[in-house]
All heavy atoms as a GROMACS GRO file, in nm:
protein
  619
    1MET      N    1   0.083  -0.119  -0.002
    1MET     CA    2  -0.002   0.002   0.003
    1MET      C    3   0.093   0.129  -0.001
    1MET      O    4   0.181   0.140   0.073
    1MET     CB    5  -0.093  -0.002   0.121
    1MET     CG    6  -0.187   0.116   0.134
    1MET     SD    7  -0.288   0.101   0.279
    1MET     CE    8  -0.246   0.252   0.350
    2LYS      N    9   0.062   0.215  -0.088
    2LYS     CA   10   0.141   0.345  -0.100
    2LYS      C   11   0.080   0.442   0.002
    2LYS      O   12  -0.033   0.444   0.042
    2LYS     CB   13   0.127   0.391  -0.240
    2LYS     CG   14   0.183   0.309  -0.343
    2LYS     CD   15   0.330   0.326  -0.351
    2LYS     CE   16   0.383   0.243  -0.471
    2LYS     NZ   17   0.516   0.266  -0.505
    3THR      N   18   0.170   0.523   0.059
    3THR     CA   19   0.134   0.631   0.148
    3THR      C   20   0.174   0.761   0.084
    3THR      O   21   0.292   0.773   0.035
    3THR     CB   22   0.200   0.608   0.277
    3THR    OG1   23   0.162   0.482   0.330
    3THR    CG2   24   0.161   0.716   0.377
    4LYS      N   25   0.096   0.861   0.093
    4LYS     CA   26   0.131   0.991   0.041
    4LYS      C   27   0.236   1.068   0.137
    4LYS      O   28   0.230   1.049   0.262
    4LYS     CB   29   0.011   1.080   0.033
    4LYS     CG   30   0.030   1.211  -0.037
    4LYS     CD   31  -0.100   1.286  -0.068
    4LYS     CE   32  -0.081   1.406  -0.145
    4LYS     NZ   33  -0.198   1.467  -0.196
    5LEU      N   34   0.330   1.131   0.073
    5LEU     CA   35   0.438   1.209   0.152
    5LEU      C   36   0.446   1.347   0.087
    5LEU      O   37   0.449   1.369  -0.028
    5LEU     CB   38   0.567   1.136   0.134
    5LEU     CG   39   0.698   1.202   0.183
    5LEU    CD1   40   0.689   1.209   0.341
    5LEU    CD2   41   0.820   1.131   0.142
    6THR      N   42   0.447   1.443   0.180
    6THR     CA   43   0.458   1.578   0.136
    6THR      C   44   0.601   1.627   0.169
    6THR      O   45   0.642   1.617   0.289
    6THR     CB   46   0.355   1.680   0.203
    6THR    OG1   47   0.233   1.620   0.174
    6THR    CG2   48   0.370   1.816   0.164
    7LEU      N   49   0.667   1.685   0.073
    7LEU     CA   50   0.806   1.747   0.090
    7LEU      C   51   0.806   1.891   0.070
    7LEU      O   52   0.735   1.940  -0.020
    7LEU     CB   53   0.906   1.678   0.004
    7LEU     CG   54   0.920   1.515   0.018
    7LEU    CD1   55   1.007   1.462  -0.104
    7LEU    CD2   56   0.978   1.484   0.142
    8SER      N   57   0.882   1.959   0.129
    8SER     CA   58   0.912   2.103   0.105
    8SER      C   59   1.052   2.122   0.050
    8SER      O   60   1.153   2.091   0.115
    8SER     CB   61   0.899   2.189   0.231
    8SER     OG   62   0.770   2.172   0.286
    9VAL      N   63   1.062   2.165  -0.080
    9VAL     CA   64   1.183   2.188  -0.145
    9VAL      C   65   1.186   2.316  -0.221
    9VAL      O   66   1.079   2.380  -0.249
    9VAL     CB   67   1.220   2.075  -0.240
    9VAL    CG1   68   1.238   1.946  -0.159
    9VAL    CG2   69   1.115   2.054  -0.342
   10GLU      N   70   1.304   2.373  -0.254
   10GLU     CA   71   1.308   2.485  -0.341
   10GLU      C   72   1.264   2.461  -0.472
   10GLU      O   73   1.268   2.359  -0.530
   10GLU     CB   74   1.461   2.533  -0.343
   10GLU     CG   75   1.526   2.564  -0.211
   10GLU     CD   76   1.469   2.688  -0.150
   10GLU    OE1   77   1.430   2.787  -0.222
   10GLU    OE2   78   1.470   2.685  -0.025
   11PRO      N   79   1.201   2.567  -0.536
   11PRO     CA   80   1.143   2.569  -0.667
   11PRO      C   81   1.245   2.513  -0.771
   11PRO      O   82   1.203   2.426  -0.861
   11PRO     CB   83   1.103   2.700  -0.702
   11PRO     CG   84   1.081   2.773  -0.569
   11PRO     CD   85   1.184   2.706  -0.481
   12GLU      N   86   1.376   2.552  -0.759
   12GLU     CA   87   1.467   2.501  -0.854
   12GLU      C   88   1.488   2.346  -0.849
   12GLU      O   89   1.513   2.285  -0.951
   12GLU     CB   90   1.613   2.572  -0.829
   12GLU     CG   91   1.607   2.725  -0.851
   12GLU     CD   92   1.556   2.790  -0.720
   12GLU    OE1   93   1.559   2.741  -0.613
   12GLU    OE2   94   1.511   2.905  -0.735
   13ALA      N   95   1.486   2.297  -0.734
   13ALA     CA   96   1.494   2.148  -0.714
   13ALA      C   97   1.385   2.084  -0.775
   13ALA      O   98   1.405   1.974  -0.835
   13ALA     CB   99   1.515   2.122  -0.562
   14ILE      N  100   1.266   2.133  -0.767
   14ILE     CA  101   1.140   2.073  -0.820
   14ILE      C  102   1.162   2.062  -0.969
   14ILE      O  103   1.134   1.952  -1.036
   14ILE     CB  104   1.012   2.147  -0.783
   14ILE    CG1  105   0.994   2.142  -0.632
   14ILE    CG2  106   0.900   2.099  -0.859
   14ILE    CD1  107   0.884   2.237  -0.579
   15ALA      N  108   1.201   2.167  -1.027
   15ALA     CA  109   1.214   2.173  -1.169
   15ALA      C  110   1.319   2.067  -1.223
   15ALA      O  111   1.297   1.991  -1.319
   15ALA     CB  112   1.254   2.313  -1.225
   16SER      N  113   1.436   2.066  -1.152
   16SER     CA  114   1.536   1.966  -1.189
   16SER      C  115   1.491   1.825  -1.170
   16SER      O  116   1.518   1.741  -1.252
   16SER     CB  117   1.658   1.994  -1.090
   16SER     OG  118   1.716   2.110  -1.117
   17VAL      N  119   1.422   1.796  -1.060
   17VAL     CA  120   1.374   1.664  -1.033
   17VAL      C  121   1.268   1.615  -1.141
   17VAL      O  122   1.274   1.505  -1.192
   17VAL     CB  123   1.319   1.646  -0.892
   17VAL    CG1  124   1.249   1.512  -0.875
   17VAL    CG2  125   1.438   1.660  -0.793
   18LYS      N  126   1.181   1.715  -1.169
   18LYS     CA  127   1.079   1.683  -1.275
   18LYS      C  128   1.146   1.649  -1.408
   18LYS      O  129   1.106   1.561  -1.476
   18LYS     CB  130   0.979   1.794  -1.291
   18LYS     CG  131   0.878   1.796  -1.176
   18LYS     CD  132   0.777   1.902  -1.200
   18LYS     CE  133   0.664   1.900  -1.098
   18LYS     NZ  134   0.563   2.003  -1.113
   19ARG      N  135   1.246   1.728  -1.445
   19ARG     CA  136   1.320   1.707  -1.570
   19ARG      C  137   1.386   1.564  -1.565
   19ARG      O  138   1.381   1.495  -1.663
   19ARG     CB  139   1.419   1.816  -1.589
   19ARG     CG  140   1.490   1.816  -1.726
   19ARG     CD  141   1.579   1.939  -1.752
   19ARG     NE  142   1.643   1.998  -1.645
   19ARG     CZ  143   1.615   2.112  -1.577
   19ARG    NH1  144   1.502   2.171  -1.601
   19ARG    NH2  145   1.685   2.157  -1.475
   20LEU      N  146   1.445   1.534  -1.457
   20LEU     CA  147   1.523   1.406  -1.450
   20LEU      C  148   1.424   1.290  -1.461
   20LEU      O  149   1.442   1.192  -1.529
   20LEU     CB  150   1.595   1.403  -1.316
   20LEU     CG  151   1.670   1.277  -1.291
   20LEU    CD1  152   1.778   1.248  -1.393
   20LEU    CD2  153   1.732   1.273  -1.146
   21ALA      N  154   1.312   1.302  -1.390
   21ALA     CA  155   1.205   1.198  -1.392
   21ALA      C  156   1.149   1.178  -1.531
   21ALA      O  157   1.142   1.071  -1.582
   21ALA     CB  158   1.095   1.228  -1.301
   22ARG      N  159   1.136   1.296  -1.604
   22ARG     CA  160   1.080   1.289  -1.742
   22ARG      C  161   1.184   1.223  -1.833
   22ARG      O  162   1.150   1.132  -1.913
   22ARG     CB  163   1.049   1.436  -1.790
   22ARG     CG  164   0.974   1.446  -1.919
   22ARG     CD  165   0.935   1.577  -1.960
   22ARG     NE  166   1.021   1.694  -1.916
   22ARG     CZ  167   0.991   1.772  -1.816
   22ARG    NH1  168   0.884   1.766  -1.739
   22ARG    NH2  169   1.082   1.871  -1.781
   23GLU      N  170   1.310   1.255  -1.814
   23GLU     CA  171   1.417   1.188  -1.897
   23GLU      C  172   1.421   1.041  -1.871
   23GLU      O  173   1.454   0.967  -1.966
   23GLU     CB  174   1.553   1.255  -1.860
   23GLU     CG  175   1.570   1.398  -1.912
   23GLU     CD  176   1.693   1.466  -1.846
   23GLU    OE1  177   1.764   1.400  -1.782
   23GLU    OE2  178   1.718   1.578  -1.883
   24ARG      N  179   1.401   0.997  -1.745
   24ARG     CA  180   1.405   0.859  -1.722
   24ARG      C  181   1.272   0.786  -1.747
   24ARG      O  182   1.262   0.668  -1.730
   24ARG     CB  183   1.441   0.835  -1.575
   24ARG     CG  184   1.588   0.883  -1.554
   24ARG     CD  185   1.644   0.858  -1.410
   24ARG     NE  186   1.772   0.899  -1.399
   24ARG     CZ  187   1.844   0.872  -1.286
   24ARG    NH1  188   1.792   0.799  -1.189
   24ARG    NH2  189   1.969   0.920  -1.276
   25GLY      N  190   1.173   0.862  -1.771
   25GLY     CA  191   1.038   0.800  -1.800
   25GLY      C  192   0.970   0.743  -1.679
   25GLY      O  193   0.898   0.644  -1.685
   26VAL      N  194   0.996   0.803  -1.563
   26VAL     CA  195   0.937   0.761  -1.436
   26VAL      C  196   0.869   0.885  -1.366
   26VAL      O  197   0.899   1.001  -1.403
   26VAL     CB  198   1.030   0.700  -1.345
   26VAL    CG1  199   1.095   0.575  -1.405
   26VAL    CG2  200   1.147   0.786  -1.302
   27SER      N  201   0.786   0.855  -1.269
   27SER     CA  202   0.727   0.962  -1.198
   27SER      C  203   0.818   1.016  -1.081
   27SER      O  204   0.921   0.951  -1.061
   27SER     CB  205   0.610   0.915  -1.127
   27SER     OG  206   0.635   0.827  -1.018
   28VAL      N  207   0.796   1.134  -1.044
   28VAL     CA  208   0.883   1.190  -0.934
   28VAL      C  209   0.875   1.107  -0.810
   28VAL      O  210   0.981   1.081  -0.748
   28VAL     CB  211   0.842   1.337  -0.908
   28VAL    CG1  212   0.914   1.388  -0.774
   28VAL    CG2  213   0.871   1.432  -1.022
   29SER      N  214   0.762   1.054  -0.784
   29SER     CA  215   0.739   0.964  -0.668
   29SER      C  216   0.824   0.840  -0.677
   29SER      O  217   0.895   0.795  -0.587
   29SER     CB  218   0.592   0.922  -0.651
   29SER     OG  219   0.523   1.032  -0.619
   30SER      N  220   0.822   0.780  -0.801
   30SER     CA  221   0.914   0.662  -0.825
   30SER      C  222   1.061   0.690  -0.810
   30SER      O  223   1.138   0.618  -0.761
   30SER     CB  224   0.873   0.602  -0.963
   30SER     OG  225   0.964   0.495  -1.000
   31LEU      N  226   1.100   0.810  -0.864
   31LEU     CA  227   1.233   0.855  -0.861
   31LEU      C  228   1.273   0.865  -0.710
   31LEU      O  229   1.385   0.825  -0.676
   31LEU     CB  230   1.252   0.983  -0.930
   31LEU     CG  231   1.401   1.035  -0.962
   31LEU    CD1  232   1.471   0.935  -1.046
   31LEU    CD2  233   1.392   1.171  -1.025
   32PHE      N  234   1.198   0.933  -0.630
   32PHE     CA  235   1.231   0.945  -0.483
   32PHE      C  236   1.226   0.809  -0.419
   32PHE      O  237   1.320   0.784  -0.338
   32PHE     CB  238   1.122   1.028  -0.425
   32PHE     CG  239   1.142   1.053  -0.276
   32PHE    CD1  240   1.245   1.133  -0.226
   32PHE    CD2  241   1.076   0.975  -0.180
   32PHE    CE1  242   1.272   1.148  -0.093
   32PHE    CE2  243   1.103   0.984  -0.052
   32PHE     CZ  244   1.194   1.068  -0.007
   33GLU      N  245   1.131   0.720  -0.454
   33GLU     CA  246   1.142   0.585  -0.385
   33GLU      C  247   1.267   0.512  -0.429
   33GLU      O  248   1.328   0.450  -0.332
   33GLU     CB  249   1.015   0.511  -0.438
   33GLU     CG  250   0.988   0.383  -0.369
   33GLU     CD  251   0.852   0.320  -0.410
   33GLU    OE1  252   0.784   0.375  -0.487
   33GLU    OE2  253   0.828   0.216  -0.345
   34GLN      N  254   1.310   0.520  -0.554
   34GLN     CA  255   1.435   0.450  -0.583
   34GLN      C  256   1.557   0.509  -0.511
   34GLN      O  257   1.641   0.436  -0.460
   34GLN     CB  258   1.451   0.468  -0.736
   34GLN     CG  259   1.360   0.391  -0.821
   34GLN     CD  260   1.364   0.419  -0.969
   34GLN    OE1  261   1.457   0.489  -1.014
   34GLN    NE2  262   1.258   0.390  -1.045
   35TRP      N  263   1.560   0.640  -0.510
   35TRP     CA  264   1.664   0.703  -0.441
   35TRP      C  265   1.674   0.668  -0.290
   35TRP      O  266   1.777   0.641  -0.231
   35TRP     CB  267   1.663   0.861  -0.451
   35TRP     CG  268   1.762   0.937  -0.374
   35TRP    CD1  269   1.886   0.961  -0.412
   35TRP    CD2  270   1.734   0.995  -0.250
   35TRP    NE1  271   1.950   1.025  -0.301
   35TRP    CE2  272   1.858   1.052  -0.203
   35TRP    CE3  273   1.631   1.004  -0.153
   35TRP    CZ2  274   1.874   1.114  -0.088
   35TRP    CZ3  275   1.643   1.060  -0.040
   35TRP    CH2  276   1.773   1.125  -0.007
   36SER      N  277   1.556   0.679  -0.220
   36SER     CA  278   1.552   0.652  -0.082
   36SER      C  279   1.586   0.500  -0.050
   36SER      O  280   1.648   0.476   0.051
   36SER     CB  281   1.415   0.688  -0.024
   36SER     OG  282   1.313   0.611  -0.088
   37ALA      N  283   1.548   0.415  -0.139
   37ALA     CA  284   1.591   0.270  -0.115
   37ALA      C  285   1.734   0.255  -0.126
   37ALA      O  286   1.797   0.179  -0.045
   37ALA     CB  287   1.515   0.185  -0.227
   38ARG      N  288   1.807   0.318  -0.225
   38ARG     CA  289   1.954   0.314  -0.243
   38ARG      C  290   2.015   0.372  -0.113
   38ARG      O  291   2.112   0.324  -0.066
   38ARG     CB  292   1.998   0.385  -0.358
   38ARG     CG  293   1.977   0.308  -0.494
   38ARG     CD  294   2.063   0.365  -0.598
   38ARG     NE  295   2.053   0.511  -0.621
   38ARG     CZ  296   1.960   0.567  -0.692
   38ARG    NH1  297   1.868   0.501  -0.752
   38ARG    NH2  298   1.962   0.698  -0.697
   39MET      N  299   1.964   0.496  -0.071
   39MET     CA  300   2.018   0.558   0.046
   39MET      C  301   2.019   0.464   0.176
   39MET      O  302   2.104   0.456   0.257
   39MET     CB  303   1.967   0.688   0.080
   39MET     CG  304   1.996   0.796  -0.026
   39MET     SD  305   2.173   0.830  -0.040
   39MET     CE  306   2.205   0.755  -0.201
   40ALA      N  307   1.898   0.394   0.187
   40ALA     CA  308   1.880   0.306   0.303
   40ALA      C  309   1.975   0.192   0.310
   40ALA      O  310   2.011   0.141   0.408
   40ALA     CB  311   1.738   0.257   0.299
   41LYS      N  312   2.020   0.146   0.186
   41LYS     CA  313   2.118   0.038   0.185
   41LYS      C  314   2.262   0.074   0.208
   41LYS      O  315   2.336  -0.005   0.246
   41LYS     CB  316   2.102  -0.030   0.045
   41LYS     CG  317   1.963  -0.102   0.030
   41LYS     CD  318   1.975  -0.166  -0.112
   41LYS     CE  319   1.835  -0.227  -0.143
   41LYS     NZ  320   1.827  -0.281  -0.274
   42ARG      N  321   2.293   0.205   0.196
   42ARG     CA  322   2.437   0.250   0.220
   42ARG      C  323   2.480   0.231   0.368
   42ARG      O  324   2.391   0.236   0.451
   42ARG     CB  325   2.440   0.396   0.174
   42ARG     CG  326   2.428   0.424   0.036
   42ARG     CD  327   2.444   0.568   0.003
   42ARG     NE  328   2.571   0.618   0.030
   42ARG     CZ  329   2.603   0.746   0.032
   42ARG    NH1  330   2.519   0.833  -0.001
   42ARG    NH2  331   2.735   0.778   0.065
   43LEU      N  332   2.601   0.208   0.380
   43LEU     CA  333   2.659   0.211   0.510
   43LEU      C  334   2.653   0.343   0.576
   43LEU      O  335   2.656   0.443   0.512
   43LEU     CB  336   2.801   0.159   0.507
   43LEU     CG  337   2.826   0.020   0.455
   43LEU    CD1  338   2.971  -0.003   0.443
   43LEU    CD2  339   2.756  -0.084   0.549
   44PRO      N  340   2.640   0.353   0.709
   44PRO     CA  341   2.634   0.481   0.771
   44PRO      C  342   2.760   0.559   0.739
   44PRO      O  343   2.866   0.494   0.738
   44PRO     CB  344   2.622   0.450   0.919
   44PRO     CG  345   2.622   0.306   0.935
   44PRO     CD  346   2.620   0.247   0.800
   45GLU      N  347   2.745   0.692   0.726
   45GLU     CA  348   2.862   0.772   0.703
   45GLU      C  349   2.958   0.771   0.818
   45GLU      O  350   2.920   0.774   0.940
   45GLU     CB  351   2.823   0.920   0.683
   45GLU     CG  352   2.744   0.938   0.559
   45GLU     CD  353   2.837   0.922   0.426
   45GLU    OE1  354   2.956   0.959   0.436
   45GLU    OE2  355   2.794   0.873   0.324
   46GLU      N  356   3.090   0.751   0.786
   46GLU     CA  357   3.200   0.748   0.894
   46GLU      C  358   3.235   0.899   0.921
   46GLU      O  359   3.226   0.982   0.839
   46GLU     CB  360   3.315   0.678   0.839
   46GLU     CG  361   3.295   0.528   0.820
   46GLU     CD  362   3.417   0.465   0.778
   46GLU    OE1  363   3.481   0.514   0.679
   46GLU    OE2  364   3.451   0.360   0.823
   47SER      N  365   3.269   0.918   1.045
   47SER     CA  366   3.330   1.048   1.086
   47SER      C  367   3.455   1.070   1.017
   47SER      O  368   3.522   0.978   0.978
   47SER     CB  369   3.331   1.057   1.234
   47SER     OG  370   3.435   0.982   1.285
   48LEU      N  371   3.499   1.194   1.004
   48LEU     CA  372   3.627   1.234   0.957
   48LEU      C  373   3.740   1.157   1.036
   48LEU      O  374   3.826   1.103   0.977
   48LEU     CB  375   3.649   1.380   0.954
   48LEU     CG  376   3.794   1.432   0.905
   48LEU    CD1  377   3.811   1.382   0.767
   48LEU    CD2  378   3.808   1.578   0.918
   49GLY      N  379   3.722   1.160   1.163
   49GLY     CA  380   3.819   1.092   1.258
   49GLY      C  381   3.832   0.945   1.216
   49GLY      O  382   3.947   0.892   1.222
   50THR      N  383   3.726   0.888   1.201
   50THR     CA  384   3.729   0.736   1.166
   50THR      C  385   3.791   0.716   1.030
   50THR      O  386   3.872   0.622   1.025
   50THR     CB  387   3.584   0.676   1.165
   50THR    OG1  388   3.527   0.704   1.298
   50THR    CG2  389   3.585   0.530   1.144
   51ARG      N  390   3.763   0.795   0.935
   51ARG     CA  391   3.823   0.775   0.806
   51ARG      C  392   3.972   0.805   0.807
   51ARG      O  393   4.050   0.740   0.734
   51ARG     CB  394   3.763   0.868   0.695
   51ARG     CG  395   3.620   0.821   0.670
   51ARG     CD  396   3.567   0.919   0.557
   51ARG     NE  397   3.554   1.049   0.612
   51ARG     CZ  398   3.483   1.150   0.569
   51ARG    NH1  399   3.418   1.121   0.455
   51ARG    NH2  400   3.464   1.264   0.624
   52MET      N  401   4.017   0.898   0.894
   52MET     CA  402   4.155   0.936   0.902
   52MET      C  403   4.239   0.839   0.990
   52MET      O  404   4.357   0.835   0.983
   52MET     CB  405   4.177   1.076   0.946
   52MET     CG  406   4.123   1.181   0.853
   52MET     SD  407   4.195   1.179   0.686
   52MET     CE  408   4.351   1.244   0.725
   53ARG      N  409   4.166   0.768   1.075
   53ARG     CA  410   4.240   0.685   1.171
   53ARG      C  411   4.344   0.590   1.101
   53ARG      O  412   4.463   0.597   1.152
   53ARG     CB  413   4.138   0.598   1.248
   53ARG     CG  414   4.211   0.507   1.352
   53ARG     CD  415   4.116   0.430   1.419
   53ARG     NE  416   4.029   0.504   1.507
   53ARG     CZ  417   3.902   0.480   1.531
   53ARG    NH1  418   3.842   0.369   1.497
   53ARG    NH2  419   3.834   0.558   1.616
   54GLY      N  420   4.322   0.530   0.994
   54GLY     CA  421   4.417   0.450   0.932
   54GLY      C  422   4.536   0.525   0.879
   54GLY      O  423   4.647   0.478   0.895
   55ARG      N  424   4.517   0.647   0.836
   55ARG     CA  425   4.633   0.732   0.791
   55ARG      C  426   4.711   0.776   0.903
   55ARG      O  427   4.826   0.786   0.898
   55ARG     CB  428   4.580   0.850   0.707
   55ARG     CG  429   4.508   0.803   0.585
   55ARG     CD  430   4.444   0.920   0.504
   55ARG     NE  431   4.363   0.866   0.395
   55ARG     CZ  432   4.278   0.942   0.339
   55ARG    NH1  433   4.251   1.060   0.378
   55ARG    NH2  434   4.209   0.887   0.233
   56TRP      N  435   4.649   0.811   1.025
   56TRP     CA  436   4.718   0.868   1.128
   56TRP      C  437   4.790   0.762   1.197
   56TRP      O  438   4.896   0.789   1.259
   56TRP     CB  439   4.617   0.934   1.229
   56TRP     CG  440   4.563   1.065   1.174
   56TRP    CD1  441   4.612   1.132   1.074
   56TRP    CD2  442   4.452   1.136   1.224
   56TRP    NE1  443   4.533   1.253   1.062
   56TRP    CE2  444   4.439   1.246   1.150
   56TRP    CE3  445   4.359   1.116   1.326
   56TRP    CZ2  446   4.334   1.343   1.172
   56TRP    CZ3  447   4.262   1.198   1.347
   56TRP    CH2  448   4.247   1.319   1.270
   57GLN      N  449   4.748   0.640   1.202
   57GLN     CA  450   4.805   0.532   1.279
   57GLN      C  451   4.956   0.506   1.222
   57GLN      O  452   5.049   0.475   1.302
   57GLN     CB  453   4.733   0.404   1.271
   57GLN     CG  454   4.609   0.405   1.363
   57GLN     CD  455   4.531   0.285   1.348
   57GLN    OE1  456   4.541   0.204   1.251
   57GLN    NE2  457   4.439   0.263   1.445
   58THR      N  458   4.973   0.523   1.102
   58THR     CA  459   5.112   0.514   1.043
   58THR      C  460   5.211   0.613   1.094
   58THR      O  461   5.318   0.595   1.106
   58THR     CB  462   5.108   0.509   0.893
   58THR    OG1  463   5.062   0.627   0.838
   58THR    CG2  464   5.030   0.388   0.830
   59VAL      N  465   5.151   0.730   1.126
   59VAL     CA  466   5.228   0.839   1.170
   59VAL      C  467   5.245   0.845   1.319
   59VAL      O  468   5.339   0.898   1.380
   59VAL     CB  469   5.182   0.979   1.124
   59VAL    CG1  470   5.262   1.097   1.170
   59VAL    CG2  471   5.150   0.981   0.971
   60SER      N  472   5.160   0.780   1.390
   60SER     CA  473   5.148   0.789   1.537
   60SER      C  474   5.269   0.727   1.604
   60SER      O  475   5.287   0.742   1.723
   60SER     CB  476   5.027   0.708   1.590
   60SER     OG  477   5.024   0.574   1.562
   61GLU      N  478   5.350   0.647   1.540
   61GLU     CA  479   5.475   0.602   1.588
   61GLU      C  480   5.576   0.699   1.627
   61GLU      O  481   5.665   0.674   1.692
   61GLU     CB  482   5.530   0.484   1.502
   61GLU     CG  483   5.445   0.377   1.476
   61GLU     CD  484   5.487   0.270   1.369
   61GLU    OE1  485   5.600   0.311   1.305
   61GLU    OE2  486   5.408   0.178   1.342
   62SER      N  487   5.555   0.828   1.583
   62SER     CA  488   5.655   0.931   1.606
   62SER      C  489   5.636   0.984   1.746
   62SER      O  490   5.732   1.057   1.787
   62SER     CB  491   5.618   1.049   1.509
   62SER     OG  492   5.500   1.108   1.539
   63LYS      N  493   5.546   0.945   1.820
   63LYS     CA  494   5.521   0.993   1.964
   63LYS      C  495   5.503   1.143   1.971
   63LYS      O  496   5.557   1.205   2.070
   63LYS     CB  497   5.629   0.927   2.050
   63LYS     CG  498   5.650   0.777   2.043
   63LYS     CD  499   5.529   0.714   2.095
   63LYS     CE  500   5.538   0.562   2.090
   63LYS     NZ  501   5.413   0.493   2.092
   64ASP      N  502   5.441   1.202   1.886
   64ASP     CA  503   5.422   1.344   1.878
   64ASP      C  504   5.295   1.375   1.961
   64ASP      O  505   5.187   1.318   1.944
   64ASP     CB  506   5.399   1.397   1.740
   64ASP     CG  507   5.379   1.538   1.725
   64ASP    OD1  508   5.354   1.608   1.828
   64ASP    OD2  509   5.388   1.590   1.614
   65PRO      N  510   5.310   1.448   2.076
   65PRO     CA  511   5.196   1.470   2.158
   65PRO      C  512   5.084   1.539   2.099
   65PRO      O  513   4.965   1.524   2.129
   65PRO     CB  514   5.258   1.554   2.278
   65PRO     CG  515   5.383   1.592   2.237
   65PRO     CD  516   5.429   1.512   2.114
   66ARG      N  517   5.113   1.626   1.993
   66ARG     CA  518   5.006   1.704   1.920
   66ARG      C  519   4.929   1.594   1.836
   66ARG      O  520   4.801   1.598   1.839
   66ARG     CB  521   5.065   1.795   1.825
   66ARG     CG  522   5.134   1.913   1.906
   66ARG     CD  523   5.210   1.997   1.809
   66ARG     NE  524   5.315   1.920   1.751
   66ARG     CZ  525   5.396   1.957   1.652
   66ARG    NH1  526   5.389   2.072   1.606
   66ARG    NH2  527   5.493   1.873   1.611
   67LEU      N  528   4.996   1.507   1.777
   67LEU     CA  529   4.924   1.396   1.706
   67LEU      C  530   4.833   1.314   1.799
   67LEU      O  531   4.723   1.272   1.775
   67LEU     CB  532   5.019   1.307   1.635
   67LEU     CG  533   4.959   1.192   1.546
   67LEU    CD1  534   4.859   1.247   1.442
   67LEU    CD2  535   5.070   1.115   1.480
   68ASP      N  536   4.886   1.282   1.918
   68ASP     CA  537   4.812   1.200   2.018
   68ASP      C  538   4.684   1.272   2.058
   68ASP      O  539   4.585   1.207   2.074
   68ASP     CB  540   4.901   1.160   2.140
   68ASP     CG  541   5.020   1.066   2.102
   68ASP    OD1  542   5.006   0.991   2.006
   68ASP    OD2  543   5.111   1.065   2.178
   69TYR      N  544   4.694   1.394   2.079
   69TYR     CA  545   4.580   1.473   2.114
   69TYR      C  546   4.480   1.473   2.005
   69TYR      O  547   4.354   1.453   2.032
   69TYR     CB  548   4.629   1.619   2.140
   69TYR     CG  549   4.515   1.718   2.153
   69TYR    CD1  550   4.431   1.720   2.273
   69TYR    CD2  551   4.476   1.798   2.051
   69TYR    CE1  552   4.319   1.807   2.278
   69TYR    CE2  553   4.366   1.889   2.055
   69TYR     CZ  554   4.283   1.890   2.176
   69TYR     OH  555   4.182   1.968   2.182
   70LEU      N  556   4.523   1.492   1.881
   70LEU     CA  557   4.420   1.489   1.768
   70LEU      C  558   4.354   1.356   1.752
   70LEU      O  559   4.242   1.340   1.725
   70LEU     CB  560   4.494   1.538   1.641
   70LEU     CG  561   4.538   1.683   1.627
   70LEU    CD1  562   4.624   1.705   1.502
   70LEU    CD2  563   4.419   1.772   1.631
   71LEU      N  564   4.443   1.249   1.762
   71LEU     CA  565   4.384   1.115   1.755
   71LEU      C  566   4.278   1.090   1.864
   71LEU      O  567   4.176   1.032   1.838
   71LEU     CB  568   4.488   1.013   1.755
   71LEU     CG  569   4.584   0.991   1.632
   71LEU    CD1  570   4.705   0.909   1.667
   71LEU    CD2  571   4.503   0.941   1.518
   72GLU      N  572   4.305   1.132   1.983
   72GLU     CA  573   4.216   1.111   2.098
   72GLU      C  574   4.091   1.192   2.067
   72GLU      O  575   3.976   1.148   2.090
   72GLU     CB  576   4.291   1.155   2.223
   72GLU     CG  577   4.193   1.142   2.347
   72GLU     CD  578   4.165   0.998   2.382
   72GLU    OE1  579   4.245   0.910   2.351
   72GLU    OE2  580   4.050   0.967   2.422
   73LYS      N  581   4.099   1.318   2.026
   73LYS     CA  582   3.987   1.404   2.003
   73LYS      C  583   3.897   1.365   1.888
   73LYS      O  584   3.781   1.362   1.899
   73LYS     CB  585   4.041   1.552   1.985
   73LYS     CG  586   3.928   1.655   1.963
   73LYS     CD  587   3.980   1.789   1.949
   73LYS     CE  588   3.868   1.884   1.929
   73LYS     NZ  589   3.913   2.015   1.897
   74HIS      N  590   3.959   1.328   1.775
   74HIS     CA  591   3.885   1.306   1.654
   74HIS      C  592   3.860   1.157   1.613
   74HIS      O  593   3.766   1.127   1.542
   74HIS     CB  594   3.939   1.384   1.536
   74HIS     CG  595   3.952   1.524   1.549
   74HIS    ND1  596   3.835   1.598   1.555
   74HIS    CD2  597   4.046   1.619   1.582
   74HIS    CE1  598   3.865   1.730   1.573
   74HIS    NE2  599   3.994   1.737   1.592
   75ALA      N  600   3.946   1.075   1.662
   75ALA     CA  601   3.937   0.926   1.626
   75ALA      C  602   3.895   0.839   1.735
   75ALA      O  603   3.888   0.719   1.720
   75ALA     CB  604   4.063   0.886   1.566
   76GLY      N  605   3.881   0.899   1.866
   76GLY     CA  606   3.843   0.816   1.972
   76GLY      C  607   3.933   0.712   2.014
   76GLY      O  608   3.904   0.607   2.054
   77ARG      N  609   4.069   0.733   1.986
   77ARG     CA  610   4.170   0.640   2.018
   77ARG      C  611   4.199   0.623   2.160
   77ARG      O  612   4.182   0.699   2.245
   77ARG     CB  613   4.298   0.673   1.941
   77ARG     CG  614   4.404   0.576   1.950
   77ARG     CD  615   4.523   0.612   1.880
   77ARG     NE  616   4.612   0.676   1.978
   77ARG     CZ  617   4.727   0.711   1.968
   77ARG    NH1  618   4.784   0.694   1.846
   77ARG    NH2  619   4.812   0.758   2.053
   0.00000   0.00000   0.00000
């Protein structure tokens, strides 16, 4: 069963989405449904600290207290 959803977006976005839906031969609702399904399957976004942890670990052997502070603050080390 489909449920109605109301969204508030800028007029420029509406025009772009309608154009994209028309080019793909689908409705705006279908386009949104496809997009939301893809987004739901994606892994949760990692924080910058988590992404950088691997890069920082190779440098962390230098025993730099500034680096230790940044790792603790941003990477939860």
